[in-house]
C-alpha positions in Angstrom: 1.4 15.8 -14.8 0.4 13.4 -12.1 2.7 12.3 -9.3 3.1 8.5 -8.8 2.7 7.4 -5.2 3.1 3.9 -3.8 1.5 2.3 -0.7 3.5 -0.6 0.8 1.5 -3.0 3.0 1.8 -6.5 4.5 5.0 -7.9 5.9 5.9 -10.6 8.4 4.8 -9.0 11.6 1.8 -10.1 13.7 0.1 -6.8 12.7 -0.1 -8.0 9.1 -3.9 -7.7 8.9 -3.8 -4.1 10.4 -1.2 -3.2 7.7 -3.6 -4.5 5.1 -6.5 -2.5 6.5 -4.4 0.7 6.9 -2.8 0.4 3.5 -6.2 -0.1 1.9 -7.6 3.0 3.7 -4.7 5.1 2.6 -4.8 3.9 -1.0 -8.6 4.4 -1.2 -8.4 7.9 0.1 -5.6 9.2 -2.2 -6.9 11.7 -4.8 -7.1 9.9 -8.2 -7.4 13.2 -10.0 -3.9 14.3 -8.7 -2.0 11.0 -8.2 -1.2 7.8 -9.9 -1.7 5.3 -7.1 0.2 2.0 -6.8 -0.1 -0.8 -4.3 2.8 -3.0 -3.3 2.5 -6.1 -1.1 5.3 -7.0 1.1 5.1 -10.8 1.5 5.8 -12.7 4.8 9.1 -13.7 3.3 10.0 -10.1 2.6 9.5 -10.0 -1.2 7.9 -6.9 -2.6 5.3 -7.6 -5.3 
């Protein structure tokens, strides 16, 4: 049974682009054989999608 893990990135801060890059790096390096990977974008207005 695989564990589901979510990576949240984005947001309203000035470091938004850094959050995208860091979130992408983490997501890409999670082991697909062990985990179900999910990406979640936090919009500038604070909505999680």
